[in-house]
C-alpha positions as CSV (number, residue, x, y, z in Angstrom):
1,M,3.8,23.8,-76.5
2,Q,5.3,27.3,-76.5
3,N,8.7,28.1,-77.8
4,V,10.9,27.7,-74.7
5,A,13.7,30.0,-76.2
6,R,11.2,32.8,-76.4
7,D,9.9,32.1,-72.8
8,R,13.4,32.4,-71.4
9,Q,13.6,36.0,-72.6
10,Q,11.2,37.1,-69.9
11,T,12.2,35.2,-66.8
12,T,13.5,38.0,-64.5
13,L,11.0,39.3,-62.0
14,E,12.3,42.8,-62.5
15,D,11.2,42.7,-66.1
16,V,7.8,41.3,-65.2
17,R,7.2,44.0,-62.5
18,A,8.3,46.8,-64.9
19,L,5.8,45.4,-67.5
20,L,3.0,45.9,-65.0
21,G,3.6,49.7,-64.8
22,D,1.5,51.3,-62.0
23,D,-0.1,48.0,-61.0
24,W,2.8,46.7,-59.0
25,P,3.5,49.8,-56.8
26,A,-0.3,50.1,-56.3
27,V,-0.3,46.6,-54.8
28,N,2.6,47.4,-52.5
29,R,0.9,50.6,-51.4
30,L,-2.3,48.8,-50.6
31,I,-0.4,46.1,-48.7
32,R,1.3,48.8,-46.6
33,E,-1.9,50.7,-46.0
34,S,-3.9,47.6,-45.1
35,L,-1.3,46.5,-42.6
36,A,-1.6,49.8,-40.7
37,S,-3.0,49.3,-37.2
38,D,-3.3,51.1,-33.9
39,V,-1.7,48.1,-32.3
40,L,2.0,48.6,-32.3
41,L,3.0,44.9,-32.4
42,V,0.9,44.4,-35.6
43,N,2.8,47.3,-37.2
44,Q,6.2,45.9,-36.1
45,I,5.6,42.4,-37.4
46,G,3.8,43.7,-40.5
47,H,6.8,45.9,-41.4
48,H,9.2,42.9,-40.7
49,I,7.4,40.5,-43.0
50,T,6.8,43.0,-45.8
51,S,10.3,44.4,-45.8
52,G,11.9,41.0,-45.8
53,G,12.0,40.6,-49.6
54,G,10.4,37.6,-51.2
55,K,9.5,37.0,-54.8
56,R,5.7,37.7,-54.4
57,L,5.0,35.4,-57.3
58,R,1.3,35.0,-56.2
59,P,0.3,38.6,-56.5
60,L,2.4,38.9,-59.7
61,T,0.4,36.0,-61.1
62,V,-2.9,37.7,-60.3
63,L,-1.9,41.0,-61.9
64,L,-0.4,39.4,-65.0
65,A,-3.3,37.0,-65.5
66,A,-5.9,39.8,-65.2
67,R,-4.1,41.8,-67.8
68,A,-3.5,38.8,-70.1
69,C,-7.2,38.0,-69.8
70,G,-8.1,41.5,-71.0
71,Y,-9.2,43.0,-67.7
72,R,-9.2,46.8,-67.7
73,G,-10.4,47.7,-64.3
74,A,-8.6,48.2,-61.0
75,Q,-9.9,45.4,-58.7
76,H,-7.1,43.1,-59.7
77,V,-4.9,45.2,-57.3
78,Q,-7.1,44.3,-54.4
79,A,-7.2,40.7,-55.5
80,A,-3.4,40.6,-55.6
81,A,-3.2,42.0,-52.1
82,V,-5.7,39.5,-50.8
83,I,-3.6,36.6,-52.2
84,E,-0.5,38.0,-50.6
85,F,-2.1,38.5,-47.2
86,I,-3.3,34.9,-47.2
87,H,0.1,33.6,-48.2
88,T,1.9,35.7,-45.6
89,A,-0.5,34.6,-42.9
90,T,0.2,30.9,-43.8
91,L,4.0,31.7,-43.6
92,L,3.6,33.1,-40.1
93,H,1.7,30.1,-39.0
94,D,4.0,27.6,-40.7
95,D,7.1,29.1,-39.1
96,V,5.4,28.5,-35.7
97,V,4.4,25.0,-36.5
98,D,7.8,24.2,-37.9
99,D,9.7,26.1,-35.2
100,S,11.6,27.8,-38.1
101,A,14.3,30.4,-37.2
102,L,15.2,31.6,-40.7
103,R,13.1,32.8,-43.7
104,R,14.4,34.7,-46.7
105,G,17.8,35.0,-45.1
106,R,16.8,36.6,-41.9
107,E,15.1,35.7,-38.6
108,T,11.4,34.7,-38.7
109,A,8.8,36.7,-36.8
110,N,8.4,33.9,-34.2
111,E,12.1,34.0,-33.6
112,V,12.0,37.7,-32.9
113,W,8.6,38.2,-31.2
114,G,7.6,34.7,-30.2
115,N,5.0,32.2,-31.3
116,Q,2.0,33.8,-29.7
117,A,2.5,37.2,-31.5
118,S,3.2,35.4,-34.8
119,V,0.0,33.3,-34.7
120,L,-2.1,36.3,-33.7
121,V,-0.7,38.6,-36.4
122,G,-1.3,35.8,-38.9
123,D,-4.9,35.8,-37.9
124,F,-5.0,39.6,-38.3
125,L,-3.7,39.1,-41.9
126,Y,-6.4,36.5,-42.7
127,S,-9.1,38.8,-41.4
128,R,-7.7,41.8,-43.4
129,A,-7.7,39.6,-46.5
130,F,-11.4,38.9,-46.1
131,Q,-12.2,42.6,-45.4
132,L,-10.6,43.4,-48.8
133,M,-12.5,40.6,-50.5
134,V,-15.8,41.9,-49.1
135,S,-15.0,45.4,-50.3
136,M,-14.7,44.0,-53.9
137,G,-18.4,43.0,-53.7
138,N,-18.0,39.9,-55.9
139,L,-19.6,36.8,-54.5
140,R,-17.8,34.5,-56.9
141,I,-14.4,35.7,-55.8
142,M,-15.4,35.3,-52.1
143,D,-16.6,31.8,-52.9
144,I,-13.3,30.9,-54.6
145,M,-11.2,32.3,-51.8
146,A,-13.2,30.8,-49.0
147,D,-12.8,27.4,-50.6
148,A,-9.1,28.0,-51.2
149,T,-8.4,29.0,-47.6
150,N,-10.2,26.0,-46.3
151,T,-8.2,23.7,-48.6
152,I,-5.0,25.3,-47.5
153,A,-5.9,24.8,-43.8
154,A,-6.7,21.2,-44.5
155,G,-3.4,20.8,-46.3
156,E,-1.6,22.1,-43.2
157,V,-3.2,19.4,-41.2
158,L,-2.4,16.7,-43.8
159,Q,1.3,17.8,-43.9
160,L,1.4,17.6,-40.1
161,M,0.1,14.0,-40.3
162,N,2.9,13.1,-42.7
163,V,5.7,14.6,-40.5
164,H,8.0,11.8,-39.3
165,D,6.1,9.3,-41.4
166,P,8.6,7.5,-43.8
167,D,5.8,5.6,-45.4
168,T,4.3,8.8,-46.9
169,T,3.5,8.0,-50.6
170,E,4.3,10.2,-53.6
171,A,0.5,10.6,-54.1
172,S,0.1,11.9,-50.5
173,Y,3.0,14.3,-50.9
174,R,1.4,15.6,-54.2
175,E,-1.9,16.1,-52.3
176,V,-0.1,18.2,-49.7
177,I,1.7,20.5,-52.1
178,Y,-1.5,21.0,-54.1
179,R,-3.4,22.0,-51.0
180,K,-0.6,24.0,-49.3
181,T,0.9,25.8,-52.3
182,A,-0.7,25.2,-55.7
183,R,-4.2,25.9,-54.5
184,L,-3.4,29.5,-53.7
185,F,-1.7,30.1,-57.1
186,E,-4.8,28.5,-58.7
187,A,-7.2,30.7,-56.8
188,G,-5.2,33.8,-57.8
189,A,-5.3,33.0,-61.5
190,H,-8.9,32.0,-61.2
191,I,-10.1,35.2,-59.7
192,A,-8.2,37.2,-62.3
193,A,-10.2,35.3,-65.0
194,V,-13.4,35.9,-63.1
195,L,-12.7,39.7,-63.0
196,A,-12.2,39.6,-66.8
197,E,-15.5,37.7,-67.2
198,L,-13.9,35.0,-69.4
199,P,-16.1,32.1,-70.6
200,P,-16.2,29.1,-68.3
201,D,-13.7,26.9,-70.3
202,A,-11.2,29.7,-70.6
203,E,-11.6,30.5,-66.9
204,Q,-10.8,27.0,-66.0
205,S,-7.7,27.0,-68.2
206,V,-6.4,30.1,-66.6
207,A,-7.0,28.5,-63.1
208,A,-5.1,25.4,-64.4
209,Y,-2.2,27.6,-65.3
210,G,-2.0,28.7,-61.6
211,R,-2.3,25.2,-60.4
212,H,0.5,23.9,-62.5
213,L,2.7,26.9,-61.8
214,G,2.3,26.5,-58.1
215,T,3.0,22.8,-58.3
216,A,6.2,23.4,-60.3
217,F,7.3,26.1,-57.8
218,Q,6.9,23.8,-54.8
219,L,8.6,20.9,-56.4
220,V,11.6,23.1,-57.1
221,D,11.5,24.5,-53.5
222,D,11.7,20.9,-52.1
223,A,14.6,20.1,-54.4
224,L,16.4,23.3,-53.4
225,D,16.3,22.1,-49.8
226,Y,18.9,19.5,-50.6
227,S,21.0,21.5,-53.2
228,A,21.0,25.2,-52.4
229,E,23.0,27.1,-49.8
230,A,21.2,29.2,-47.1
231,T,22.9,32.4,-48.5
232,V,21.3,31.7,-51.9
233,S,17.9,30.1,-51.0
234,G,17.2,32.2,-47.9
235,K,16.7,29.2,-45.7
236,N,18.9,26.6,-44.0
237,R,19.7,23.6,-46.2
238,G,18.0,20.5,-44.9
239,D,15.2,22.3,-43.1
240,D,12.7,19.8,-44.3
241,L,14.8,16.9,-43.1
242,A,15.4,18.6,-39.8
243,E,11.6,18.8,-39.4
244,G,11.0,15.2,-40.4
245,K,9.1,16.2,-43.6
246,P,9.1,13.4,-46.3
247,T,9.3,15.5,-49.4
248,L,9.7,14.0,-52.9
249,P,13.5,13.8,-53.0
250,L,13.4,11.6,-49.9
251,I,10.4,9.6,-51.1
252,H,12.0,8.8,-54.5
253,A,15.4,8.1,-52.9
254,M,13.8,5.5,-50.6
255,Q,12.1,3.9,-53.6
256,R,15.3,3.7,-55.6
257,G,17.9,3.2,-52.9
258,T,19.4,0.1,-51.4
259,D,18.1,-1.5,-48.2
260,E,20.8,0.4,-46.3
261,Q,20.0,3.7,-47.9
262,R,16.3,3.2,-47.2
263,A,17.0,2.5,-43.6
264,L,19.2,5.6,-43.3
265,I,16.4,7.9,-44.8
266,R,13.7,6.2,-42.8
267,G,15.5,6.8,-39.6
268,A,16.2,10.4,-40.5
269,I,12.5,11.1,-41.2
270,E,11.4,9.4,-38.1
271,Q,13.8,11.2,-35.8
272,G,14.3,14.5,-37.6
273,G,17.6,16.4,-37.3
274,L,20.5,16.8,-39.6
275,V,23.1,14.3,-38.3
276,H,23.1,12.4,-41.6
277,L,22.3,15.2,-44.0
278,D,25.5,15.0,-46.1
279,E,25.1,11.2,-46.5
280,I,21.5,11.6,-47.4
281,R,22.3,14.2,-50.0
282,R,24.7,11.7,-51.5
283,V,21.9,9.1,-51.6
284,I,19.6,11.6,-53.2
285,A,22.1,12.4,-55.9
286,A,23.0,8.7,-56.5
287,T,19.4,7.7,-56.9
288,G,18.6,10.6,-59.3
289,S,16.0,11.9,-57.0
290,L,16.8,15.6,-57.5
291,E,16.6,15.2,-61.2
292,Y,13.4,13.2,-60.9
293,T,11.8,16.0,-58.8
294,L,13.0,18.7,-61.2
295,D,11.8,16.7,-64.2
296,L,8.3,16.7,-62.7
297,A,8.6,20.4,-62.1
298,R,9.5,21.0,-65.7
299,A,6.5,19.0,-66.9
300,E,4.2,21.1,-64.6
301,A,5.7,24.3,-66.0
302,A,5.1,23.1,-69.5
303,R,1.5,22.3,-68.7
304,A,1.2,25.8,-67.2
305,R,2.4,27.3,-70.4
306,D,0.1,25.1,-72.5
307,A,-2.9,26.2,-70.4
308,L,-2.3,29.8,-71.6
309,L,-3.1,29.0,-75.2
310,V,-6.7,30.0,-74.6
311,L,-5.5,33.6,-74.1
312,P,-4.5,36.0,-77.0
313,E,-0.8,36.4,-77.6
314,G,0.8,39.4,-76.1
315,C,3.3,40.7,-73.6
316,F,1.3,39.7,-70.5
317,R,0.8,36.2,-71.7
318,Q,4.5,36.0,-72.5
319,A,5.3,37.2,-69.0
320,L,3.1,34.5,-67.5
321,E,5.0,32.0,-69.6
322,G,8.2,33.5,-68.3
323,L,7.0,33.0,-64.7
324,A,6.7,29.3,-65.4
325,V,10.2,29.2,-66.7
326,F,11.5,31.2,-63.7
327,A,9.7,28.8,-61.3
328,V,11.9,25.9,-62.5
329,D,15.1,27.7,-63.3
330,R,15.5,29.6,-60.1
331,Q,18.1,28.9,-57.4
332,F,16.3,30.7,-54.6
């Protein structure tokens, strides 16, 4: 296992982006250029979602992994844009499904322009991502991304099936976060390894880094829903509960709580809403459910760092290690 003290030296996203030199602005330029359309509404929503901040960990992962794997070409920039377009398309669709009004501290696109526009622009982004993939001319990358997008779509349906279901198991929850979140991180790291033409075993290890990183990221995200303020996290506290989503803090609290506490959480999941949010937060704290969730996130981050041992030491590998630390230490 890597030296955690050293990992913590490279946990700020600003440092990571600076390390990438011209790669990072090149991705942002490509994103802006690829969003350009002769349809005004596409440009308006595109500008809204790209100017709204966001950590952009997924394209960062692609760029860093490609350089850490020894890739010296330029197609990792296109690959990073592909990953970001697919991610942004899923966010547009998610906000419609969840009827979300706030993301990254400001109004969602569906809140401003309506559900129809958000869904259609999400479709535009998916198609643009595949246009970029085709332009790369790499069948393996297209195969990886086609499989990933199908897995993500199935994950959306699986999560929808779990909404308002208090009997959702931890295993079912873990399957959802793999499909919805970790799979895209995994695909991004994987295509970076493919570009670098790594041997099969090393390629799979780099993909595993992305999978564990994405899992850690989502576990922390679900914990923050019950601990962070909207001004810090960029979304309303208790959003998952309001939507009736049985995430791990709730699942674990039901397992460890009293009959009365279980009944309280069960009713909240079934009905949705935030009437009992403060009381449920106290139950989550009393049952150690936040710490349980964060412990699993830390274990996933450690597995992510260990997966990088197949790569030579250097600043890019260290930055990937730093992303794993950032994923669990963040408060937003």
